[in-house]
C-alpha positions in Angstrom: -13.6 131.2 227.4 -12.7 132.2 231.0 -12.4 135.9 231.6 -9.8 136.6 234.3 -10.5 139.4 236.7 -7.4 141.6 237.1 -8.5 143.4 240.2 -11.3 141.4 241.8 -13.4 142.6 244.8 -15.0 140.1 247.1 -17.7 141.1 249.5 -18.6 139.2 252.6 -21.0 140.1 255.4 -18.6 142.4 257.2 -15.5 142.5 254.9 -14.3 143.6 251.5 -11.4 141.7 249.9 -9.7 144.0 247.4 -6.3 144.7 245.8 -3.9 146.6 248.1 -3.4 150.2 247.3 -0.3 152.4 247.8 -2.2 154.2 250.6 -2.5 150.9 252.5 1.3 150.4 252.8 1.7 152.3 256.1 -1.2 150.4 257.7 0.1 147.0 256.4 3.6 147.8 257.7 2.3 148.7 261.1 0.3 145.6 261.5 2.8 143.2 259.9 5.7 144.5 262.0 4.2 142.6 265.0 6.6 139.6 265.6 3.7 137.5 266.8 2.1 137.9 263.3 5.3 137.6 261.3 6.5 134.5 263.1 3.4 132.6 262.1 3.9 133.1 258.4 6.4 131.8 255.9 7.0 134.9 253.9 6.8 138.0 256.3 10.2 139.1 257.5 10.7 140.8 260.9 11.1 143.6 261.3 8.6 144.5 258.5 9.2 148.0 257.3 7.3 150.5 255.2 9.7 149.6 252.3 8.5 145.9 252.6 4.9 147.1 252.5 5.5 149.3 249.5 7.2 146.4 247.7 4.3 144.2 248.6 1.8 146.5 247.0 3.9 146.7 243.8 4.4 143.0 243.8 0.6 142.3 244.0 0.0 144.8 241.2 2.3 142.8 239.0 0.9 139.3 239.8 -0.5 137.2 237.0 -4.2 137.0 238.0 -4.4 133.5 236.4 -1.8 132.3 238.9 -2.1 134.5 242.0 -4.6 136.8 243.7 -3.8 138.8 246.9 -6.3 140.8 248.8 -6.3 143.4 251.6 -9.0 142.4 254.1 -10.9 145.5 254.8 -13.6 146.1 257.4 -16.1 148.9 256.8 -15.4 150.6 260.2 -11.8 149.6 260.8 -10.2 149.8 257.4 -7.6 147.2 256.5 -7.4 144.4 259.1 -5.2 141.9 257.3 -4.1 140.2 254.1 -5.1 137.0 252.3 -3.6 135.5 249.2 -4.0 132.6 246.8 -1.2 131.5 244.5 0.2 128.7 242.5 3.4 127.3 243.8 5.1 124.0 243.9 1.9 122.1 244.9 -0.4 120.7 242.1 -3.2 123.0 243.4 -3.1 126.7 244.5 -2.2 127.5 248.1 -3.7 130.1 250.4 -2.3 132.1 253.3 -3.5 134.9 255.4 -2.8 137.1 258.5 -4.9 139.4 260.6 -3.6 142.4 262.6 -3.4 141.6 266.3 -6.0 144.2 267.4 -8.5 142.3 265.2 -7.8 138.7 266.5 -10.7 136.7 267.8 -13.4 138.5 265.8 -13.8 135.8 263.1 -12.4 138.0 260.3 -9.8 135.4 259.2 -12.5 132.7 258.8 -14.9 135.1 257.1 -12.3 136.3 254.7 -11.1 132.8 253.9 -14.6 131.6 253.3 -15.3 134.5 250.9 -12.0 134.0 249.1 -12.7 130.3 248.6 -16.2 131.0 247.2 -14.6 133.5 244.8 -11.8 131.0 243.9 -14.3 128.3 243.0 -16.7 130.5 241.1 -14.6 133.1 239.4 -11.0 131.7 239.5 -12.4 128.2 238.6 -10.3 126.4 241.3 -11.7 123.2 242.7 -9.1 122.6 245.4 -6.8 124.7 247.6 -4.0 123.7 250.0 -2.9 125.6 253.1 -0.6 125.0 256.0 -0.2 126.2 259.5 2.7 126.0 261.9 2.3 123.2 264.4 2.6 125.8 267.2 -0.3 127.9 265.8 -3.4 125.7 266.3 -5.6 128.9 266.1 -4.8 129.1 262.4 -5.7 125.4 262.0 -9.1 126.1 263.6 -9.7 128.9 261.1 -8.8 126.6 258.2 -11.1 123.8 259.6 -14.0 126.3 260.0 -13.5 127.2 256.3 -13.8 123.5 255.3 -10.1 122.5 255.1 -9.2 118.9 256.2 -5.8 117.7 257.5 -3.8 115.7 255.0 -1.6 114.0 257.6 1.5 115.6 256.0 3.8 117.8 258.0 6.5 119.7 256.1 9.5 121.5 257.4 9.3 125.0 255.8 11.4 128.1 256.3 9.9 131.0 258.1 11.7 134.3 257.3 10.7 135.9 260.6 11.9 132.9 262.6 15.0 132.4 260.4 14.3 128.7 260.9 12.6 125.6 259.5 9.3 125.1 261.1 6.9 122.1 261.2 3.9 123.0 259.0 0.7 120.9 259.1 -0.7 120.6 255.6 -4.5 120.9 254.9 -6.6 120.7 251.8 -10.0 122.2 250.7 -12.1 120.7 247.9 -14.9 122.7 246.3 
């Protein structure tokens, strides 16, 4: 029998992945309200307000942990630096997505968080594969995914970005445990 963690915590060398808390909402809103972050995601609207962040925290608390897990990426010295999630959607395997606050770009936090989440997903969540995508105009996200072991599938989808209010070419990738 598989026991499902309802509020897992994942530790990496420098980061802790944990459920978002109500007190994280203002920090999440401040970081996610950056157009350069929002426009590289499918789901973040822009502007991103404190109401969006509060709704996000409530939504994560109501997720079915057998189908979705979303974590705040927290650094010991800096506090929350981003968000990473894994969820079942229309694909046959779960999908992952993430974002990092601008002031923390270029420090390897996205790669470290993604690697930690994938180890957790394979060991505790019992997932053997994961898909992800990055916008064609965001090769940095593709490099993060490659460093975490994702491979390009050759598929490009046109997906709707809320912040852009437009369909955007999304390069699809897959990870196999």
